[in-house]
OpenMM code with the backbone's topology and positions (N, CA, C; nanometers):
from openmm import Vec3, app, unit

residues = "MET ALA SER PRO LEU LYS ASN ASN PRO HIS LEU ILE LEU VAL GLN GLY GLY GLY ALA SER ALA GLY GLU SER PRO PRO LYS PRO THR ILE ASP GLY GLY ASP GLU PRO PRO HIS ASP SER ILE MET GLN ALA ARG VAL ALA VAL LEU GLU GLN ILE ALA LYS ASP THR LYS ALA PRO LEU ASP ARG ILE GLU LYS ARG MET ASP ARG ILE ASP THR ARG PHE ASP LYS PHE ASP GLU ARG HIS ASP ARG ASP PHE ARG LEU THR PHE GLY ALA LEU ILE THR THR ALA LEU GLY LEU ALA ALA LEU MET ALA LYS GLY PHE HIS TRP PHE".split()
positions = [
    Vec3(5.3364, -12.8647, -25.3723),
    Vec3(5.4531, -12.8473, -25.4265),
    Vec3(5.4900, -12.9373, -25.4975),
    Vec3(5.5211, -12.9045, -25.6633),
    Vec3(5.5700, -13.0148, -25.6712),
    Vec3(5.7045, -13.0461, -25.6933),
    Vec3(5.7534, -13.1796, -25.6430),
    Vec3(5.8585, -13.2190, -25.6210),
    Vec3(5.9548, -13.1990, -25.7394),
    Vec3(6.1047, -13.1305, -25.7742),
    Vec3(6.1658, -13.1265, -25.8756),
    Vec3(6.2596, -13.2254, -25.9298),
    Vec3(6.2451, -13.3313, -25.8163),
    Vec3(6.3083, -13.4721, -25.9104),
    Vec3(6.1968, -13.5281, -25.9501),
    Vec3(6.0527, -13.5335, -25.9770),
    Vec3(5.9509, -13.5720, -26.0668),
    Vec3(6.0204, -13.5758, -26.2179),
    Vec3(6.0073, -13.6442, -26.2766),
    Vec3(5.9783, -13.6238, -26.4339),
    Vec3(6.1297, -13.5401, -26.4729),
    Vec3(6.2527, -13.5578, -26.3877),
    Vec3(6.3418, -13.4906, -26.4112),
    Vec3(6.4478, -13.5541, -26.5099),
    Vec3(6.5161, -13.5237, -26.6758),
    Vec3(6.5393, -13.6532, -26.7232),
    Vec3(6.6997, -13.6409, -26.7053),
    Vec3(6.7085, -13.5478, -26.6211),
    Vec3(6.8750, -13.5410, -26.5685),
    Vec3(6.9038, -13.6383, -26.4640),
    Vec3(6.7935, -13.6852, -26.3866),
    Vec3(6.8544, -13.7788, -26.2744),
    Vec3(6.8104, -13.9579, -26.3106),
    Vec3(6.8159, -13.9382, -26.4530),
    Vec3(6.7920, -14.1283, -26.4641),
    Vec3(6.8990, -14.2197, -26.4654),
    Vec3(6.8704, -14.2963, -26.3722),
    Vec3(6.9933, -14.4077, -26.3759),
    Vec3(7.0040, -14.5431, -26.4952),
    Vec3(7.1320, -14.5322, -26.5163),
    Vec3(7.1624, -14.6376, -26.6153),
    Vec3(7.2236, -14.7600, -26.6027),
    Vec3(7.1595, -14.9142, -26.6309),
    Vec3(7.2218, -14.9733, -26.5808),
    Vec3(7.3738, -14.9866, -26.6989),
    Vec3(7.4441, -15.0890, -26.6053),
    Vec3(7.5703, -15.1175, -26.7244),
    Vec3(7.5307, -15.2232, -26.7974),
    Vec3(7.6613, -15.2985, -26.8452),
    Vec3(7.6393, -15.4271, -26.9205),
    Vec3(7.5780, -15.5458, -26.8758),
    Vec3(7.5108, -15.6734, -26.9220),
    Vec3(7.4455, -15.7660, -26.8597),
    Vec3(7.5683, -15.8474, -26.7812),
    Vec3(7.5084, -15.9086, -26.6946),
    Vec3(7.6115, -16.0132, -26.6089),
    Vec3(7.5688, -16.1029, -26.6773),
    Vec3(7.6823, -16.2169, -26.6587),
    Vec3(7.6919, -16.3567, -26.6388),
    Vec3(7.6297, -16.4350, -26.5580),
    Vec3(7.6328, -16.5831, -26.5774),
    Vec3(7.5777, -16.6352, -26.4701),
    Vec3(7.6911, -16.6523, -26.3391),
    Vec3(7.8029, -16.6262, -26.3150),
    Vec3(7.8983, -16.6019, -26.2002),
    Vec3(7.8853, -16.5168, -26.1651),
    Vec3(7.8551, -16.3782, -26.2328),
    Vec3(7.8940, -16.2735, -26.1972),
    Vec3(7.7691, -16.1799, -26.0892),
    Vec3(7.8053, -16.1212, -26.0294),
    Vec3(7.7157, -16.0192, -25.9349),
    Vec3(7.6490, -15.9381, -26.0743),
    Vec3(7.5697, -15.8793, -26.0216),
    Vec3(7.5081, -15.7784, -26.0938),
    Vec3(7.5683, -15.6437, -26.1312),
    Vec3(7.5676, -15.5907, -26.2361),
    Vec3(7.6329, -15.4470, -26.2129),
    Vec3(7.5757, -15.3481, -26.1494),
    Vec3(7.6222, -15.2714, -26.0986),
    Vec3(7.5791, -15.1645, -26.0154),
    Vec3(7.5182, -15.0675, -26.0947),
    Vec3(7.4188, -14.9947, -26.0686),
    Vec3(7.3731, -14.9002, -26.1724),
    Vec3(7.4567, -14.7561, -26.1293),
    Vec3(7.4746, -14.6894, -26.2672),
    Vec3(7.5968, -14.5740, -26.2687),
    Vec3(7.5058, -14.4538, -26.3134),
    Vec3(7.5294, -14.3432, -26.3023),
    Vec3(7.4549, -14.2339, -26.3300),
    Vec3(7.5095, -14.1909, -26.4784),
    Vec3(7.4400, -14.1303, -26.5654),
    Vec3(7.4493, -14.0931, -26.7155),
    Vec3(7.5158, -13.9998, -26.7002),
    Vec3(7.6444, -13.9581, -26.6734),
    Vec3(7.6880, -13.8102, -26.6444),
    Vec3(7.7845, -13.7364, -26.8052),
    Vec3(7.7540, -13.7938, -26.9100),
    Vec3(7.8395, -13.7539, -27.0168),
    Vec3(7.9863, -13.7569, -27.0397),
    Vec3(8.0463, -13.6994, -27.1128),
    Vec3(8.1832, -13.7260, -27.1511),
    Vec3(8.2818, -13.6292, -27.0916),
    Vec3(8.2541, -13.5587, -27.0507),
    Vec3(8.3713, -13.4108, -27.0020),
    Vec3(8.3039, -13.4079, -26.8399),
    Vec3(8.3289, -13.4817, -26.7814),
    Vec3(8.3028, -13.4545, -26.6433),
    Vec3(8.4171, -13.3224, -26.5674),
    Vec3(8.4118, -13.2709, -26.4463),
    Vec3(8.3222, -13.2305, -26.4166),
    Vec3(8.2022, -13.1398, -26.4647),
    Vec3(8.2390, -13.0803, -26.5388),
    Vec3(8.1726, -12.9626, -26.6185),
    Vec3(8.0859, -12.9952, -26.7251),
    Vec3(8.0303, -13.1012, -26.7518),
    Vec3(7.9307, -13.1200, -26.8748),
    Vec3(7.8126, -13.0501, -26.7847),
    Vec3(7.7135, -13.0327, -26.9125),
    Vec3(7.5649, -12.9833, -26.8897),
    Vec3(7.4934, -13.0711, -26.8023),
    Vec3(7.4780, -13.1837, -26.8527),
    Vec3(7.4048, -13.2394, -26.7639),
    Vec3(7.4167, -13.2613, -26.6110),
    Vec3(7.5491, -13.2605, -26.5585),
    Vec3(7.5701, -13.2573, -26.4010),
    Vec3(7.5837, -13.1211, -26.3922),
    Vec3(7.6037, -12.9919, -26.4575),
    Vec3(7.5091, -12.8978, -26.3894),
    Vec3(7.4027, -12.8766, -26.3754),
    Vec3(7.3175, -12.9580, -26.4999),
    Vec3(7.1702, -12.9525, -26.4287),
    Vec3(7.1767, -13.0406, -26.3189),
    Vec3(7.2144, -13.0950, -26.3051),
    Vec3(7.1881, -13.1994, -26.1820),
    Vec3(7.1949, -13.1107, -26.0348),
    Vec3(7.3223, -13.0638, -26.0506),
    Vec3(7.4022, -12.9898, -25.9152),
    Vec3(7.2600, -12.8722, -25.8832),
    Vec3(7.2153, -12.7891, -26.0159),
    Vec3(7.1044, -12.7335, -26.0340),
    Vec3(6.9891, -12.7175, -25.9525),
    Vec3(6.9538, -12.8836, -25.9904),
    Vec3(6.8393, -12.9131, -25.8818),
    Vec3(6.8915, -12.9477, -25.7886),
    Vec3(7.0160, -12.9975, -25.7315),
    Vec3(7.0204, -12.9969, -25.5763),
    Vec3(6.9983, -12.8632, -25.5009),
    Vec3(7.0940, -12.7527, -25.5694),
    Vec3(7.0863, -12.6321, -25.4922),
    Vec3(6.9515, -12.5913, -25.4761),
    Vec3(6.8586, -12.6090, -25.5972),
    Vec3(6.6995, -12.5565, -25.5951),
    Vec3(6.6277, -12.6538, -25.4435),
    Vec3(6.6553, -12.8068, -25.4473),
    Vec3(6.5798, -12.8486, -25.3395),
    Vec3(6.6814, -12.8143, -25.2129),
    Vec3(6.7935, -12.7643, -25.1937),
    Vec3(6.8832, -12.7106, -25.0598),
    Vec3(6.8129, -12.5415, -25.0356),
    Vec3(6.7704, -12.4733, -25.1488),
    Vec3(6.7003, -12.3440, -25.1065),
    Vec3(6.5604, -12.3438, -25.0669),
    Vec3(6.4530, -12.4340, -25.1173),
    Vec3(6.3499, -12.4915, -25.0774),
    Vec3(6.3303, -12.5094, -24.9515),
    Vec3(6.4581, -12.5866, -24.9059),
    Vec3(6.4353, -12.6492, -24.7653),
    Vec3(6.4758, -12.5883, -24.6590),
    Vec3(6.5794, -12.4733, -24.7109),
    Vec3(6.5819, -12.3907, -24.5686),
    Vec3(6.4855, -12.3225, -24.4930),
    Vec3(6.3930, -12.2636, -24.5731),
    Vec3(6.3007, -12.2142, -24.4783),
    Vec3(6.1922, -12.2668, -24.4034),
    Vec3(6.1315, -12.4224, -24.4683),
    Vec3(6.0908, -12.4768, -24.3728),
    Vec3(6.1155, -12.5334, -24.2175),
    Vec3(6.2904, -12.5770, -24.2489),
    Vec3(6.3476, -12.6046, -24.1815),
    Vec3(6.3842, -12.4582, -24.0650),
    Vec3(6.3842, -12.3832, -24.1033),
    Vec3(6.4033, -12.2178, -23.9803),
    Vec3(6.2380, -12.2224, -23.9282),
    Vec3(6.1542, -12.2356, -23.9810),
    Vec3(6.0156, -12.2510, -23.9411),
    Vec3(6.0291, -12.3530, -23.8246),
    Vec3(6.0937, -12.4703, -23.8581),
    Vec3(6.0914, -12.5900, -23.7483),
    Vec3(6.1477, -12.5176, -23.6584),
    Vec3(6.2896, -12.4716, -23.6860),
    Vec3(6.3636, -12.4457, -23.5608),
    Vec3(6.2898, -12.3436, -23.4538),
    Vec3(6.2208, -12.2418, -23.4934),
    Vec3(6.1784, -12.1418, -23.4652),
    Vec3(6.0491, -12.2076, -23.3377),
    Vec3(5.9524, -12.2713, -23.4059),
    Vec3(5.8554, -12.3814, -23.3300),
    Vec3(5.9200, -12.4211, -23.2276),
    Vec3(6.0432, -12.5215, -23.2767),
    Vec3(6.1022, -12.6215, -23.1724),
    Vec3(6.1643, -12.5012, -23.0193),
    Vec3(6.2239, -12.3775, -23.0759),
    Vec3(6.2341, -12.3038, -22.9283),
    Vec3(6.1173, -12.2252, -22.8583),
    Vec3(6.0151, -12.2112, -22.9231),
    Vec3(5.8789, -12.1950, -22.8514),
    Vec3(5.8230, -12.2974, -22.8192),
    Vec3(5.8401, -12.4261, -22.8257),
    Vec3(5.8282, -12.5437, -22.7483),
    Vec3(5.8903, -12.5728, -22.6018),
    Vec3(6.0330, -12.5349, -22.6553),
    Vec3(6.1290, -12.5620, -22.5582),
    Vec3(6.0931, -12.4150, -22.4428),
    Vec3(6.0417, -12.3256, -22.4980),
    Vec3(6.0276, -12.2008, -22.3907),
    Vec3(5.9093, -12.2362, -22.2762),
    Vec3(5.7926, -12.3147, -22.3350),
    Vec3(5.7040, -12.3362, -22.3024),
    Vec3(5.7238, -12.4427, -22.1892),
    Vec3(5.7919, -12.5610, -22.2589),
    Vec3(5.8387, -12.6721, -22.1436),
    Vec3(5.9022, -12.5848, -22.0044),
    Vec3(6.0246, -12.4917, -22.0504),
    Vec3(6.0551, -12.4188, -21.9424),
    Vec3(5.9728, -12.3676, -21.8355),
    Vec3(5.8582, -12.3417, -21.8634),
    Vec3(5.7456, -12.2751, -21.8324),
    Vec3(5.6459, -12.3739, -21.7366),
    Vec3(5.6214, -12.4670, -21.8030),
    Vec3(5.5745, -12.5894, -21.7391),
    Vec3(5.6457, -12.6383, -21.6404),
    Vec3(5.7915, -12.6575, -21.6439),
    Vec3(5.8406, -12.7066, -21.4945),
    Vec3(5.8590, -12.6004, -21.3925),
    Vec3(5.8071, -12.4551, -21.4208),
    Vec3(5.8434, -12.3694, -21.3321),
    Vec3(5.6888, -12.4193, -21.2340),
    Vec3(5.5753, -12.4115, -21.3198),
    Vec3(5.4717, -12.4377, -21.2657),
    Vec3(5.4566, -12.5940, -21.1679),
    Vec3(5.5183, -12.6824, -21.2689),
    Vec3(5.5031, -12.8023, -21.1913),
    Vec3(5.5863, -12.8058, -21.0556),
    Vec3(5.7051, -12.7359, -21.0433),
    Vec3(5.7333, -12.7458, -20.9373),
    Vec3(5.6774, -12.6753, -20.8035),
    Vec3(5.6551, -12.5125, -20.8316),
    Vec3(5.5370, -12.4523, -20.7434),
    Vec3(5.3916, -12.5625, -20.7243),
    Vec3(5.3343, -12.6469, -20.8138),
    Vec3(5.1953, -12.7004, -20.8059),
    Vec3(5.2319, -12.8174, -20.7139),
    Vec3(5.3599, -12.8543, -20.7274),
    Vec3(5.4470, -13.0057, -20.6438),
    Vec3(5.4597, -12.9423, -20.4814),
    Vec3(5.4626, -12.8625, -20.4563),
    Vec3(5.5067, -12.8030, -20.3536),
    Vec3(5.3801, -12.7589, -20.2745),
    Vec3(5.2989, -12.6997, -20.3438),
    Vec3(5.1370, -12.6862, -20.3058),
    Vec3(5.1102, -12.7920, -20.2666),
    Vec3(5.0836, -12.9115, -20.3591),
    Vec3(4.9982, -13.0442, -20.3551),
    Vec3(5.0516, -13.1109, -20.1896),
    Vec3(5.2283, -13.0892, -20.2141),
    Vec3(5.2637, -13.1733, -20.0571),
    Vec3(5.2253, -13.1182, -19.9427),
    Vec3(5.2402, -12.9246, -19.9110),
    Vec3(5.2214, -12.8811, -19.8352),
    Vec3(5.0479, -12.9433, -19.7595),
    Vec3(4.9391, -12.9375, -19.9230),
    Vec3(4.8206, -12.9759, -19.8335),
    Vec3(4.8176, -13.1430, -19.7815),
    Vec3(4.8761, -13.1928, -19.8497),
    Vec3(4.8996, -13.3233, -19.8463),
    Vec3(4.9314, -13.3283, -19.6462),
    Vec3(5.0303, -13.3057, -19.6247),
    Vec3(5.1204, -13.2636, -19.5032),
    Vec3(5.0167, -13.2389, -19.3717),
    Vec3(4.9480, -13.0836, -19.4133),
    Vec3(4.8508, -13.0462, -19.3499),
    Vec3(4.6806, -13.1475, -19.3521),
    Vec3(4.6565, -13.2401, -19.4215),
    Vec3(4.5372, -13.2996, -19.4016),
    Vec3(4.6121, -13.4341, -19.3099),
    Vec3(4.7112, -13.4618, -19.3416),
    Vec3(4.7685, -13.5785, -19.2628),
    Vec3(4.7527, -13.5525, -19.1033),
    Vec3(4.8187, -13.3939, -19.0887),
    Vec3(4.8357, -13.3892, -18.9598),
    Vec3(4.6898, -13.3303, -18.8894),
    Vec3(4.5990, -13.2948, -18.9596),
    Vec3(4.4695, -13.2559, -18.9240),
    Vec3(4.4142, -13.4253, -18.8950),
    Vec3(4.4136, -13.4922, -18.9747),
    Vec3(4.3490, -13.6084, -18.9356),
    Vec3(4.3847, -13.7280, -18.8434),
    Vec3(4.5521, -13.6887, -18.8149),
    Vec3(4.6079, -13.7407, -18.6637),
    Vec3(4.5502, -13.6557, -18.5586),
    Vec3(4.5395, -13.5327, -18.5815),
    Vec3(4.4650, -13.4690, -18.4263),
    Vec3(4.3261, -13.4591, -18.4228),
    Vec3(4.2356, -13.5121, -18.5073),
    Vec3(4.1428, -13.6029, -18.4879),
    Vec3(4.1187, -13.7408, -18.4275),
    Vec3(4.1964, -13.7736, -18.4775),
    Vec3(4.2381, -13.8865, -18.4033),
    Vec3(4.2611, -13.9214, -18.2715),
    Vec3(4.3236, -13.8104, -18.2429),
    Vec3(4.3974, -13.7871, -18.0908),
    Vec3(4.3110, -13.7695, -18.0386),
    Vec3(4.2153, -13.6587, -18.0552),
    Vec3(4.1139, -13.6449, -17.9681),
    Vec3(4.0238, -13.7465, -17.9656),
    Vec3(3.9616, -13.8383, -18.0922),
    Vec3(3.8653, -13.9144, -18.0685),
    Vec3(3.9052, -14.0463, -17.9610),
    Vec3(4.0531, -14.0910, -17.9376),
    Vec3(4.0731, -14.1519, -17.8731),
    Vec3(4.1174, -14.0844, -17.7317),
    Vec3(4.0716, -14.0023, -17.7352),
    Vec3(4.1116, -13.9237, -17.5677),
    Vec3(4.2646, -13.8992, -17.5605),
    Vec3(4.3371, -13.8726, -17.6518),
    Vec3(4.4793, -13.8736, -17.6069),
    Vec3(4.5123, -13.7538, -17.5453),
    Vec3(4.4495, -13.6283, -17.5811),
    Vec3(4.4761, -13.5047, -17.5136),
    Vec3(4.3505, -13.4334, -17.4800),
] * unit.nanometer
topology = app.Topology()
chain = topology.addChain("A")
for resn in residues:
    res = topology.addResidue(resn, chain)
    for name in ("N", "CA", "C"):
        topology.addAtom(name, app.Element.getBySymbol(name[0]), res)
């Protein structure tokens, strides 16, 4: 998709007058015409910005939906993680008790 800002004559920055030796360089100004705020150049700029806002809305909505799906997946992952931890911890305790019983039997403690 081509950028609406590319090669747009309404978005040209115009430099002010030259600076002398002791002065700071002038700040760039936007050439807006003689009749602000309703001049045609400013209206064209606003139209470009409105188009950018419209073009940006759909991708942002898609990103938001994807983030919601990712959030749901993370919630499911947390549930599975808790279950897997309990299972692993139970297996570890069972193994430790089994090995302790084998050691006790090997040392003739019972």
